[in-house]
C-alpha positions in Angstrom: -18.5 24.9 -7.1 -19.0 21.8 -4.9 -16.6 19.0 -5.9 -17.6 16.6 -3.2 -19.1 13.3 -4.2 -22.7 12.7 -3.0 -21.8 9.6 -1.1 -21.8 8.7 2.6 -18.7 9.7 4.7 -18.6 6.1 6.0 -17.1 5.0 2.7 -13.9 7.1 3.2 -12.0 4.8 5.6 -12.7 1.5 3.8 -11.7 3.0 0.4 -8.5 4.4 1.9 -7.7 1.0 3.5 -8.5 -0.8 0.2 -6.0 1.5 -1.7 -3.4 0.7 0.9 -4.0 -3.0 0.7 -3.9 -2.9 -3.1 -0.6 -0.9 -3.1 1.0 -3.5 -0.8 -0.2 -6.4 -2.8 0.8 -4.7 -6.0 4.4 -4.0 -4.9 4.7 -7.6 -3.7 3.3 -8.9 -7.0 5.8 -6.8 -8.9 8.7 -8.3 -6.9 7.8 -11.9 -7.9 10.1 -13.2 -10.6 7.7 -15.0 -12.8 7.8 -12.9 -15.9 5.0 -10.5 -14.8 2.2 -13.2 -14.5 1.4 -12.3 -10.9 1.4 -8.6 -11.6 -0.9 -9.1 -14.5 -3.3 -11.1 -12.4 -3.2 -8.4 -9.7 -3.8 -5.7 -12.3 -6.8 -7.5 -13.8 -8.2 -8.0 -10.3 -7.7 -4.3 -9.6 -9.8 -3.4 -12.5 -12.5 -5.9 -11.6 -12.5 -4.8 -7.9 -12.9 -1.1 -8.7 -15.6 -1.8 -11.3 -17.5 -3.8 -8.6 -16.8 -1.1 -6.0 -18.2 1.7 -8.2 -21.4 -0.3 -8.8 -21.7 -1.0 -5.1 -21.3 2.7 -4.2 -23.6 3.7 -7.0 -26.3 1.3 -5.7 -26.0 2.4 -2.0 -24.6 5.9 -2.0 -26.0 7.2 1.3 -26.6 4.1 3.4 -23.9 1.4 3.1 -24.4 -1.8 5.1 -21.6 -3.3 7.1 -21.2 -6.0 4.4 -20.7 -3.2 1.8 -18.0 -1.6 3.9 -16.3 -5.0 4.5 -16.3 -5.8 0.8 -14.8 -2.5 0.0 -12.2 -2.9 2.7 -11.0 -6.5 2.1 -12.7 -7.6 -1.1 -9.6 -7.3 -3.2 -7.6 -10.0 -1.4 -10.1 -12.9 -2.1 -10.5 -11.5 -5.7 -6.8 -11.8 -6.3 -6.6 -15.3 -4.9 -9.7 -16.4 -6.9 -8.2 -14.8 -10.1 -4.9 -16.5 -9.5 -6.4 -19.9 -9.0 -8.7 -19.5 -12.0 -5.9 -18.4 -14.3 -3.6 -21.2 -13.3 -6.5 -23.7 -13.8 -7.3 -22.4 -17.2 -3.6 -22.5 -18.2 -3.5 -26.1 -17.0 -6.6 -27.0 -19.0 -5.2 -25.4 -22.1 -1.8 -27.1 -21.6 0.1 -23.8 -21.2 1.2 -24.4 -17.6 4.9 -24.2 -16.9 
């Protein structure tokens, strides 16, 4: 039985680098003493990133572009920053900021 995914081998390194980046950011987020808010933001961003990454790989399984590979490699970092800014903005609008 062949258990290999039918995707290009060029996805291997960007996916590995994305997991390493997410592990580093996740550990750092868990070390912040803010009651878990930063860790929650990173967790939600993690789910959003892998949902988008699976759609990207599904749409271009055999021929990823350089942009696709860069988004897989570094797309989590801007997503975490955007989610953090958005959450704090929404807390401020709702009057829940600390």
